[in-house]
N, C-alpha and C positions, 0 to 999 in steps of 0.2 A: 681434629677430626681428620680422617683419611678420605681420599678421592672416592674410594667405594662406599664410604659412609654416607659422605654428601649427597653420590648418587643416588643411594637408597632413600634418605631423606627428602631429597627432591622428588623422588619417585611418589613418596606417599602424599606430599604436597600436590603434586599434578593430579593424582588419583582423586583426590577430595576436591580439587577444583575443577574436576572433569575436562581438565586439558588434555585432550586425546593426543594431540600431535606432539606435545612436550614429553607425554608419559611413553609413548612409543619410541622417541628419540632415546630418552633415559633407559630404556629396556635394552635397546640395541647396545649402548655403551656398556651397562652391566654385563649383557652377555659376552661383548668382546673382551672385557676384563677377566670374567670367568674363564673364557676360553684360553687365555694367555696364561692364567693360572694353572689350567690343566697341563697346557703344553710344556711350563716350566716345572711342574710337579712340586710348587712351593707357594706360599701365600704371597701376593703380590705387595710391596710397598709402595708408597707414593713415589720414590726414587724408581722402582721397578717399573712404574706405569710410565713415568716420564722418559726412562731409557729405553722403552720398549721400541722396536723397530717399526711395529704397525700403530703405535700411538697416535702419530701425526694421520695418517690414512683414515685411521677410525674417527678421530674428531673430525675431520673434512668431512667424511662420509655422513656423520652425524648432524653436522650443521646444515648440510645440504639437503637432507632428508627433512629437518626440522623447518628449513626457509620453505620447501617445496610444499609443505604443509600448510603454508600461509601463517604462520605463527612467528613469524618475523618481526 
């Protein structure tokens, strides 16, 4: 399972569980991955996600947002 597929699967679980903060965070991650795909004009692989210049920043922002939401 790729990172994108994992994020999608976790989003479905969060929706069903009505975990709004987790869902919002996962949507932000999904959006960031999609934007990176658009920038590169190709589908991202797990290695491409890990090698991304913005990967660490995106992850930190997502964790920060998730924590501020009180879901830590």
